[in-house]
N, C-alpha and C positions, 0 to 999 in steps of 0.2 A: 478575547477571541471567541466568537460565537461558534458553537458546535452543537448540532442536534443529535441527541442520542437515539438510537434505534431500539425500540422495545423488544425486538425479536432476538437480540443477541446481548450477552452480558457486556457491561461497560468495559471490563478489563480486556475483553477480546476486541472490542472496537478500538481501544487505545493501542493495542498491539498491532492491529491492522493499519492504524494511522501511522505508526512508526515505520511499518513495512512499506507503506506507500511513499513515505518521505525518503526511504532508502532507495526504492526503485526509481523515484523521480530525481535522485541525485541531490536532494536537499541535505540529507545526512550521508556522509561518505565514510569509507573504511578509515578507522582510526579516530573518527569524531566522537566526542563524548555525547551521551544522551543527556537531555535536560534533567535536572535533579528531580527526584520523586516529589519533593515539596513544591517545587516550581510548577510542575505539571498538575499536581493536586489542586493548587491554588488557582491556576489558570482555568482549569476545566471544572472547578468546584466539585471535586470528587474526593473520596477518602484516600489518603496516602497508601493505605493497604491495597486499594484497587489498582493504583499505579504500579506498586511494587509487584503485584501479581502479573500484570501485563509485561513488565520488564523481566520478571523471572521466566515467563514463557519464552521470551526472546533468548534468554540465557540457555534454557533447556533445548532450544532449537539450534544452539551454537551460532547464533547470529551476533550475539553480544557477549562481552566478557566483563566480569566484575574485577575492578582493581581496588584492592583493599585501601580504604581511606581516600580514594581519588574519584570513585564513581564507576559508571558503566560506559564502555566504549564499543563501537562497532568493530567486529572482527574482520580481519583480512579475508577476502573471498565471500563475504556475506551477501553482497549484491548478486554475484554469480549463482550462489546457492539458492537465493530467493527467486531469481529469474527462472531457474530450472523447475523449482517447485510450483511457482505460480503459473508457469506455462502449462505444466502437466495438469494442474488443478483446473485451469481454464478449459483445456481439451477434454478432460473427464467430466466436468460438471456443467459448464456453460455452453460449450460448442454443440453438444447434442440438441439442446433447446433451440439454439440459433439455427442449426441446420433444419430442424423441423419447421421453424417459422419460414425459412427461405423456401422450403418445398411447398408449404401451405400457400404461400403468396405467389408461387410460380416465378420467382426471381431467377435470373440467369447470372452466371459468373460475370459477364460483361456489365450487367446492371450494377452489381456490387462494386466492380472496379471503377466504373464511371462515378458512382456515388463517393467512393473513397478519394478519387482524384479531385472531385469538386470540393470535398471537405478539406483536403490538403491545400488546394489553391486558396481557399477562403482563409485558412489559418496563416498561410504565407503572406497574404495581403494585409492581414491584421498586424503581423510582426513588422512589416515594412512601414506601416502607418505610425508606429511608435517611435 
């Protein structure tokens, strides 16, 4: 699996964010086990301690639980907790920049809605082609 590491953020944080994205996308669901530390370390060619640090961060955030001798599992309610946090993070950090760009470009709400509708229609047509 090819994955480009971003130099502006620690690898353990990028691994944590990748697991979070998988949870939000529904690839990993409540009760599912996380891939083993060794498997992830080998797949991404990183130190197992780096993977463990990423997983520990998920445990600290109460998104994942450790089951002694069995591994780590996604907690019930983890996706809901993540959505709440990620939505707030988006509104606090990304939305102000997006709003500033919208104002700078003189875009109107209907421009944005039209663009969103066109994008949605394009995605729908791709799904039908499969």
